[in-house]
N, C-alpha and C positions, 0 to 999 in steps of 0.2 A: 414400553415408550416411561417416559417420566412427565408426571403433570406438574403445573406450576407450583404445587407446594412440595415437589422433591419426591412425592411417592411413586415407585413403579404401578404402572397401570397396565394390565396386559389385554391387547386389543387383537383378537384373531378373526382374521377374514375367511369366510366358506368359500371353498371352491366346489361350487355345485356341477357336476360332471353331467356331459350330453349322457343321451341312453348309450348303454353299453351292450356287447353282445348279449342274445338271449332276450332282451326286454323287449317290448311291442314297439318301441320308437326307435330302434337302432337302424341305420341305413346300412344296409349289407353291400352297396356299391361304393359308398364314400369309406368304409371300414373305421378303424381307432383313429385315423391321422387327425381328422377333424376334432376328436375329443382330446387329443394330447394336445393341438395347437392352442385350442382356447385355454386350457388348463395351465399351459405354460405362460399364456399371455396375462394370464389372472395372478399365477404367481409370482411372476415378475412386478406387476403392480404393487403387490402387497409387499414386496422387499424393497423396492425402491423408495416406497412412502413410509417406510419406517414401523410398520405393522409388526405385531409379536409373532405371528405365527399364521398358519393357515391350515384349515381343515378340509380335504377331500372327501366328499360324500356323493353317494351315486343317487342323487336326486333325481335324475332323467329317466332312473328304472321303474317309474311307476306302471303298474299297482305293484307294491312291495310285498315281498315275502315276509310273513309275521315271525319269523326265526332265520334258521340257515339258508343261506343263498346257493345258489348252483356254483361249481368250480369255474365254469366261466367267467362269472361275475368276479372271484376272486382274481383269477387270471388276468382278466382285463385291467381290474384296478391297480394290480401290483405292475403293470407294463405301463400303465399311465402316469403313475406316481414317478416310478424309476425315471422314465424319460425325461419329466419335468425337473426331477432332482439333478439329473447328468446335464442338461442345458441352462439351467436358471441357477443353481448350487446357492440356496439361499443363506446356508451358514458361513459362507467367505465373505458375504456382505453384511450380514448382521449376526454377530456369534449368540445373540439370544433368541434368534428365530427357532420356533418348533412347530414340527410337523404333527398334525394330527389325522386320525383315519375313523370315519363313521360309516357302518356298512348299515343301511337301512333295511327292515325297518329296525332290527334288534339284534343283528348278529355281531356281538362281542367276539365269538371264536375267530372269525374270519377277520373282524378288525386287527386281532392281536397278531393273528398269521400274516397278514399284509405288513404290519409294523415290523414284525420280527425282520421280513425279508427286506423293508425298504430303509429301514432305520429311522421308523417313525417315532416320537418321544412320547405319545399318548394316544388313546381310542376315546372316543364319545359313546356312551352307553345310554339308549333313551330309557329304557326300563331295566335297571339294573337289580332290583329287589322288590318285593310286592308285585302285584297285577295291576293292569289297566285294560277298561274296556276302548279299543282303538278302532279305525276303518278296518283294519286287519283283523279284526275280532279281539279276543282276549289274549294278551300278550304277559307271561309269567317272566320275571327276573330270573337270570340263570348265573348269579353271583357265584354259587358254590362250583358250576362248572369252570366259569370263566376265571376266576382266580386258581383254580387247578390247572387248567390248560395252561395259563401263562407262566406258571413257574415249570410244569413239565417241559415246555420248549424253551426254557432259559430266558423269558422274556421278562423278568421282573424289573427291568429299567423302563418298560412301557406303562404308564401311568393311566389309570382310569379318571376319565373326566365323566361324572354320572347325573342325570337329570333328577330335578325334583319336580314332581308333576308335570311332566312333559306335554308339551304342546299335543294337540291333535289325540288326545287322550282324557279318560275321566278314571280317577282311581277306584279300584274296587272298596277298597278300605280307607275312607277318608281321615287323615290324623293330622296334627298340628304340625306346621312347616318344621318346626324345632325338633320334634320327635322325628319325622321323616329324615331331617338331614342328620340327626345324631346316629339314628338306625344304619343309613348308608355307610357312614364313615365307621362306626364301632362294630357293627355287625356284619356289612356288605365290604367292607375293607376298602372302601374308596380311599384312594391314595393321591388322587391329583386335583380334582376340583370337584365342586358342587354347582349345577348349572339349572338357573330358574328362569323358565319362559313364560310366555303368555298364552293363550288357548290355542293359537293358529300360528303358522309361519308368518312373520312380520309383525306379530303382535308383541306389545310390551307386556310383561309381567304386572300381574293386578297390585296396586298400592297396598294392599292388605298384606300381601306376601312380602314385597319388599320392606315393609314398616318391619318385619320380623327379624330381618336380617341381623341387626345388632345383638339380638339374643343369640342367634347360629354363631356370630362370630366370637361371642363371649364363650360359648361352649366349646367351639372348634377352632381355637386360634390358630391352629397349623394347616387349616383348611382352606383352599382358594375358593373364594364365593364369585360366581360369574352371572352376568345377565346372560342368556342364551337367546334371545330373540327381542325383535322391536326397538333396538338401539339405533339411534339416528342421530347426526350431529346437530340438530334442534332439540333432542330430549336428553342427550347422554348426562347433562348436568342435572336435570331435575331427577333422573333415574339413581344417581349417586347419591343426592340429597335425601329421596324416599328411602333409600337403604341407609340412612344414617352414617354414610361414608364406610360403610363396611364392604362395598364393593373392591375386589381385586381385580376386576376387569371384564370385558364384554366379549362374546362371539357374533359377529354381524354379518349378514349376508344380503337379505333383501334391501335395505336401504342403500347399498354399495353397488346397486346395479342400475344400468340405464333406464331411466324413468322409474325407478323404485318397484320395477316388476322381477321377481324372484328367479323367474328363467331366461332373463335377459343378461348380455355380458357386463362384467363388472366396467364401472366408470370411474378413471382414475380421478378425476377431479372430486366426486363424492368422497371417494377413499380420504383424499386430503383435507376435505372439509371436516372429516369426523377426526382425524388426528388434529386439526387444528383446534378443534372443538376440546377435545380431551387435554389437549397440553394447555390451553388457555383458560379453561373453565374448572378445571377439577382441582 
């Protein structure tokens, strides 16, 4: 979407999937249809309100695997996304719309496999390099495996969106934001975007992190820089100011939900309010 200054600003909405087969919350009697129906409803809202894209994520599958998920999760996510794209077809309505896949907690391999199957444009990886202490234990980045697997299956067109100091995690080695960002691009070969989050779902990034993004932008002029949590219609302008005009977009979930509750359904009026704020204030 375009801001009032004419700059393109990428706004990506989260589609938090209801529990999938194999997870504790999955309803065997209802099956996958309620998951598909809600995901289609939310994708349709994002398309018609003019968002730039959507990320399908298995949020309902808590507690999450620290690494590779089982095959039933991969199969279910592939079916859900395929059904959504067949019924909504976001690309015909919005030529710039993009689809992303995030397999929690940190299964980039499965995310790339799903992306290859459904035609998604990017994956989000929470811990792409380095290591972090999380509620799933110690998670280590597997960029070496991810990039080789992507090449092996001919999915180089699926871009990597990687988190810097991802939420719900503490880096085992704390480095300056600029160094972490540069390493992700130069050494872990991130080719899509860097994502900056707060400490938890729905929390905005710290001001001291955002204030360093102008230096990141100068060092990495070709890499997109996104806020990955905490953006709302009320604060998106202030987040952009704190980042010194270096933001290329945001990934939004919680603030778009009914009542601002992450597990609720997307509220179209909240999406429109965010779009209006981006177009009018940035």
